[in-house]
C-alpha positions in Angstrom: 74.6 102.0 89.2 76.6 104.4 90.0 80.4 103.2 89.6 83.0 104.9 91.1 86.7 104.8 90.5 89.2 104.9 92.2 92.9 104.6 91.5 95.0 103.5 94.4 98.3 102.4 95.7 101.4 102.7 93.6 100.9 99.6 92.3 98.0 101.8 90.7 94.9 99.4 91.7 90.7 100.6 91.4 88.7 100.2 94.5 85.7 100.7 93.1 82.6 102.6 94.8 78.5 100.9 93.2 75.5 102.5 94.5 72.5 103.1 93.4 68.9 105.5 93.8 68.8 103.5 97.1 72.2 104.7 98.6 72.9 101.2 99.4 77.0 101.1 98.4 79.2 97.6 98.2 83.4 98.3 98.2 85.4 96.8 96.2 88.8 95.8 96.1 90.1 98.7 99.4 93.7 99.2 98.6 94.1 102.3 100.0 97.8 102.4 100.5 97.2 106.1 102.0 95.2 107.3 104.4 94.3 110.6 102.2 93.4 107.9 99.5 90.4 106.4 102.1 89.8 109.8 102.8 88.7 110.8 99.6 87.8 107.4 99.4 85.0 108.5 102.6 84.7 111.9 101.4 82.6 110.8 98.1 80.9 108.6 100.1 79.9 110.9 102.4 79.2 114.2 100.3 76.5 111.6 98.2 75.0 110.1 101.7 76.0 106.3 101.0 75.4 103.5 102.9 77.7 101.4 102.4 76.6 97.1 102.8 79.4 95.1 101.8 84.0 95.4 102.6 83.9 93.2 99.0 87.8 91.8 97.8 88.1 89.8 94.5 91.1 88.2 96.1 93.6 88.6 98.9 96.9 90.3 97.5 98.3 93.2 99.3 97.8 95.9 97.0 93.7 94.8 97.6 93.8 94.7 101.0 95.7 97.3 102.4 92.8 100.1 102.6 90.7 96.9 104.3 92.1 98.3 108.1 90.7 102.2 108.1 87.9 101.2 105.7 86.8 98.7 109.1 87.5 101.1 111.4 85.2 104.2 110.2 83.1 102.2 108.5 82.8 99.1 110.9 82.5 96.4 107.8 84.2 92.9 108.2 85.9 92.2 104.4 84.2 89.5 102.7 86.2 87.6 99.7 86.9 84.1 99.3 88.6 81.9 101.7 90.6 79.6 100.2 93.1 83.2 99.6 92.8 83.1 103.5 96.8 81.8 103.6 98.2 85.4 102.6 95.8 87.2 104.4 97.5 87.3 107.4 101.0 87.8 106.1 101.0 91.2 104.4 105.0 91.8 105.5 105.4 88.6 103.8 103.5 89.4 100.7 105.2 93.2 100.4 108.7 92.0 100.9 108.5 88.8 97.7 107.0 91.2 95.3 108.2 94.9 96.1 111.6 93.7 97.9 111.1 95.9 101.0 109.9 95.4 105.0 106.8 97.1 105.9 105.9 97.5 110.0 103.2 94.5 111.0 99.7 95.3 109.6 96.9 94.2 111.6 94.0 93.1 109.8 90.9 92.6 110.6 89.2 88.6 110.8 87.7 88.4 107.7 83.4 88.2 107.2 81.4 86.5 105.2 83.1 84.1 103.2 81.6 84.1 99.3 81.5 81.2 97.6 80.8 80.2 93.9 77.4 81.2 93.6 76.2 82.9 96.1 74.9 86.9 95.2 75.6 89.8 97.4 72.9 92.1 96.9 72.8 96.2 98.1 69.4 98.2 96.9 68.5 97.4 94.2 71.0 95.3 92.3 72.6 92.2 93.2 76.4 90.7 92.5 76.8 87.1 91.0 79.9 85.6 92.5 81.9 83.5 90.0 85.2 81.7 91.3 88.1 82.7 88.9 90.8 80.7 89.7 94.2 80.6 88.8 95.6 84.4 89.4 95.0 83.3 93.6 92.7 80.5 94.2 90.7 82.6 95.6 90.4 84.7 93.6 86.7 85.3 92.3 84.4 88.0 89.8 81.3 90.5 90.9 79.3 90.6 87.7 75.7 92.3 87.4 73.9 90.8 84.5 71.5 93.5 84.9 74.1 96.1 84.4 76.4 94.2 82.0 79.0 94.4 84.3 82.1 92.4 85.6 84.3 93.0 87.6 88.0 90.8 87.6 90.5 91.7 90.5 93.3 90.0 89.2 91.8 87.5 87.2 91.4 89.7 83.5 92.6 93.0 82.6 92.3 94.9 79.6 94.0 91.9 76.9 96.1 90.5 79.6 95.7 88.6 82.4 97.4 88.0 86.3 100.6 87.0 86.9 100.9 83.2 88.1 103.7 82.4 89.6 103.6 83.9 93.0 102.3 81.7 95.8 98.9 80.0 94.9 99.2 80.8 91.5 98.1 78.1 88.6 98.9 79.3 84.9 96.7 76.2 84.2 93.5 77.5 86.3 93.9 80.6 85.3 93.7 79.7 81.7 90.5 77.6 82.5 88.4 80.2 84.4 88.7 82.4 81.2 87.5 80.3 79.3 84.8 78.5 81.1 84.2 80.4 83.6 84.3 84.1 81.7 84.2 83.6 77.8 80.8 82.8 78.1 79.5 85.7 79.2 77.7 87.9 77.5 79.7 90.0 74.2 78.3 93.2 75.4 79.7 93.0 79.1 81.8 95.3 80.5 84.1 94.1 82.9 86.6 96.3 85.3 90.1 95.3 85.9 92.3 95.0 90.0 93.9 97.7 87.9 94.1 99.8 84.1 90.5 100.5 81.9 88.5 98.8 81.5 87.4 95.9 78.6 84.9 94.1 77.4 84.3 90.3 76.3 83.5 90.8 73.2 87.5 92.3 72.7 88.8 90.4 74.8 87.7 86.9 73.0 88.2 88.7 69.5 92.0 89.7 70.5 92.7 88.5 74.5 94.9 85.2 73.3 94.4 83.2 77.0 90.5 83.9 75.5 91.4 81.2 72.1 
């Protein structure tokens, strides 16, 4: 499986484009703020001859969804996420003002497509991504796990040696710790975790060094 990372927007969100030999692909967390950021992603998709089958989101905070309208307009794909985060999806302007202290113009978001629930499988090409429900950072937080490739896409549930914040609307420190310990720490130690911000890590390293795994 090919995994191309794009770091987008001032908050440094990792947007991932996954593909394989069939040329089918998925996008995870399209957080582009600027058209030039989306153009870089779209140019990569076009240059590789990829056909994007799914527009996926680990959660629906503004920094992970701002590129969805551009992707929707160019690819015709509705975003897929857990609908427990729907309460913040159409409040992009409120989210930005609360977190960044600035006012922005209204952002028109396309309607959510398929709801992703715990245990669902997202298929593209010869690969499958297992949806793992990991509430805490947001109520609808999910991770995407590919057992065959030993990779996990964690959004803001897990960072290298840290975890996502829980002080925003719907966040729960207790639920996040439970998600980490009961859903992620049990994965194979060699699993490589690709977070929503920052560098990758492994479950082995997190179990050994991350205090939230203890």
